[in-house]
N, C-alpha and C positions, 0 to 999 in steps of 0.2 A: 272365555273371556280370560280366568283366570292362567290355565293351562298357554294360553297365545304369550299372557304376559310373562308369564313364569319362562316360555321359551325365550322370548325375547331378552330377558334380563340374564339368561344363561349363555346368551347368544352377546351379547354387551359386557358381560361380567370379566373375557379377557382383555378386552381392549379398556377398560379402566383400569385395571391391575396394571397394565402394561404404560398407560398413559402419567398413572397416578402421579409416579416419581419427578418425570418432565415436567409436571405443573407446581411439583412441591420445591422442588431442588432447582430448576432452571437451568439446566447446563451451559445452554448456550447467552446465558444473560439478557435475555432480550424481552422476559417478561415485567422483572420487578426492575427497582431501582439500585444503585450503584454509585459510591462515590469514586471506587476504582474499581476497574473491571481487569483489573490483572493481579488483585488481592489473595496471594494462593492459600493465606492461613498455614495450617502446619501439614496439609497434603503434600508437598512438593512438586505438584505437575497442573497446568491447568488443560481446560479444552480450547484447539482451538474456536478464536470467536471471528466473528464478521467485523473487520478492524473498520469499515465504513460505517457501521454502526455506534462502534465505541468512539469514533472520534467523532461522530453528528452528536450522540448524547453528551460527550464530555466538552463539547462547543458548547450547546444549550443551555446546561447547567453552571457552566462558567463565565462565559459573556459578559455579563453585567458586573462580576466579581474582578476581573481582570482586564474589561477592557481592551479585546483580540483587537491589534488592527493589521499583522503580518502573520502572512502565512504560507505553508510548504503543500505543496500538491505533489502527488504522486503515487506510484507502487512502493511495495516492501522496499524497494531500493532506495525510495527517497528518507527511509529513517534512517540512513546513513547522513544526512546531512543535518549536522547536529546545530541544534538554534545557537550556543554558543559561539560556533565556529562560523554561524551566519550572519553573527551581530558583530563580526567584525566590517561587515559591506555594508550594514545599514544602522540607522538611529537607534544610539544608546537606549534612546526610551521606548523602544518598539516595542511591543509586547507580544510575543510571537506562539502561532498556534501549529504541530503538525494535523493537516487534515488528510494524511495518506488513507488508502486501503489497499489491502492485497489484489493482486492482480487488476490493478485499479487501471479504469476505462475512460477514453476521452468524454464519453457518455456522463458519468462519475463524478470527473471533474465540471465539467459544465454545469452539471445540478447543483452541485457545492458552492461553485461561484454563486450562482443564480439566489441560492436559498442564504447567501451572507452577504450579500447586496442589500444596502440599504438596513440591514440588524447591526452592520458593524462597519467602520471604517476602513477600507480594503488601502494602506498605505505601502505596504511592500509583500511582492507575491515571488516564490521560487516554486516553478512547475518542473517538474523533473520528468521527463517521455521516453519513451521509447516506440520500436514500429507495432509490438503488440498491443501498448496502450493506445494507438491510433487507431489501431483496427477495429476495436470493439466499439459500436456503435449506437450499440442499442442496451437495452437492462438485459443483465446475467441473473438470472432466478435461482441460481445456486445459495446456498445457503449462507457459504461464506461471503459472497459476494453481492446478493439481491440489497438494493436500496433500504432506508427505513423510510414508512409511511410519509414523514412529513418532508422526505425530499423526494418521492416519488408520486406522493398526491393518493391515488386512488389503490394501491396494491395491499391494504392492510389483512386482507384474507391470505394474497398470495405470499406476504412477504412472512406470515408465521406459519403458514402451511410448508413452505421450505424448510422451517427446524424441525417442524413434527416429522418430516419426510425423512430429514437426515437423522434424528433421533430415531426413527425406527427401522433407518436400515439396521441389518442385521449383523456387519460387522459392528458397528458404533454402539448398539446395544447389549451386544455381548461384552463388548471391552467396559462399557458405563456401570453395569452393573456388576461385573466383574471386581471392579474397581472400589465401588462402593461398599461392597460387601465383605472384601479382603480387606480394601484401607491399604491395597498394594497397587503400583504402577510396574508394568510387567513390557518386558521386553517389547511384545507383538504390539502392544497399545501404541508405543512411539515409532515403532517400524510402519504400522499402517497409519500415521501423521492423523491420528484420533487424539493424542496429548501430545504433550510437548513441555520440555522444563521452560522454570521460568525465563522469563530475560534478564540480566545483569540487574536492568534498572527502568524502574517506568515514573517519569514526571507527570504526578495529576494535572500541573497547569498548563505545563505545553503540548502533551497530550503525545511527548516523544518515548520511545522504545530505544533502548541501548543493548548492542551485544556484547560491548565490554571491550568492543576491540578498537577505542579510538586511538592510543598510542604505538598502532602496529603498523609501521611503514609496507613490511613484506611481511607473509605468515611463513614461517619457517617450515622446510621440509617436515618436522617432526609434528605440524599441526596437521596434517591430511591423512597421514597413515590409507584406509580404508576410502578416504574421501576422492583419493588420488584417482580413481578409476571413474569417476564421475565427468573427471577434465578431459572430454573428448578430443580426438585430432580433429583441427580445424584445416580448413581447404588449403591455405597457407598463399594463394592468389583471393586477388579482390573480389570479393562475394556482394552483389547487390542484390536486395528484395524485389520483391514485386510492390508496387505502387498501393499506399493503404489509405490515400485520404482521399476520399470520394464525395462525394455529393451532399451526404449529413455530416461527416466530417468537418467539411468547409464551414459549411451552417454553425456549427458549433464552437468552431475555430474563430469565426466571423465574431458571434456573439460574446466570446469569452475577452476577445480583441477588446469591441466596443465597452464593457465590463471594467476592464482596467483602463483605458482611458479617459473613460467619464468619472472614475474614481480618481483621475493622477495618481494612478498607481506606480511606484518604482519595482518595474520587476525585471525576472531574466528566465528564458525557458533554456533548458538544459537537455539536449538530447544524452542519453547514457551511454558510456563506452561499455557494449553488451560481449560479455566472451568471446559470444558467436561470430562477431568481427565481418557481421554484414551491416553493410552501407544501408543508409537511406534511399529510396530511388530518386534520381535526379529531379524530376517531376514534384516529390514531397519536396524535397528541400527548398527547390525554389518557389513553390508557394509558400512552405513557413519563414524562408526569408524574404520574398515581397509582404509578409502580412506582419511579422514581427521585426523585421530588420535588425539592427545591434543587439536586440534584444535578445536575441535566440545564439547561441553557440552550440554546434555541433561537434561531438566525440566518439559519434558512432564510427564503425568499420575495424581497420586494421590500423594499430598504432602501437605507442610505447607502452600503453598501460595495457590494453588488450590481448597485447604479444605476452605477457608476462604472468600464469596463473598465478604466482606468489600475492598479487594485490587482490585475490576473490576466497572469500570462504567458501563458495560452491559458485557452479558455473551459473550463476542466476543474480550473484550477487557480491559489488565489489565491496573496500572496506574503508572505514570511515576516512582514512588518511588521506585514498582516493577523491572520495567528495570533497575534501578540504580544498584539494590540486585545483578540483575542476570548479568550484565557488572563485578561487584565486585568478583562476583566467579569465571567469566569465566576469566580474567586477573590477577586473582592471580598468583604469579610467584612461591610461592611454593608450589609443589605439593600434597604434605603431608596434608598442611593445606587447600590447595583447594578441596583435597577428605574429609576432614572431614567437611568443609563448604556445599558442596553436600550433603553429608550424612546427616546432620543435619537436612536438608529440609525433606526426610523420614522416620523418626522417626525410624532411624536403631541403 
């Protein structure tokens, strides 16, 4: 029996040694409480976190203190819709919160809105969408996208196992232990997107992240360098995507509309101008327009914004100046002027 226990101990010991740093240091910040999930101290870098988890935890710990009543939802693209700019179009008294998530899905937005319904007044909402967001109608179990248990309900084990698996991935484990032992961030760690440099600014009240591009109208050529190779050639002609709104998406969108209506919410839904210039399918646009009416603004496809890569820091993200322009059009109270502003983007 003693020999058996010894063998078991020898078998388990390597796992304990490897996993111990995970439970002590909490690399993904999902075990312990944090007032600021982006406080990097003196290390000069942080590990990519699950943005939906961070947003949810910041909402829970601050909602009774700041009495949030206005929310921005969307993927990382929604981070460029800054609260100071949004407040030009909603009441000055609004208490705003960014409830975004990385590679966000309609599934996650639906869960988040259902969660805050009844916990906070929902007076103003801005939802930023793209085709990829609407396509995803189920929970993504990857560690950067899985929802926290308080939103999903019964996924406590699955949630934490996603992070343990990510920690044990050879690329991550090598980079993480290397950084901990040497105290240095090496190029390969950033190239593999395991670590990233800190944001220019993080606001613990609004949960707002900023890359510091607020005053940029167009990025100069000097900004791009090696980035330029990622800006692929587009088709040059009209490209329409396949329909992505199916039965599950329709159900969630109906429920989102019902929550917004019941709360008397002043809301806008913006379909983002994506560099790939792919339009929404006609049936998807028709459904969204029928459901949300004048609250929906479609900036997808080929237009003056998507034609110019100087408005994009990378093919996935336009800058804050463009986000502000989209809000200016979306919140224009004069419908005739609004149509003229929108038409002017599409060379009509």
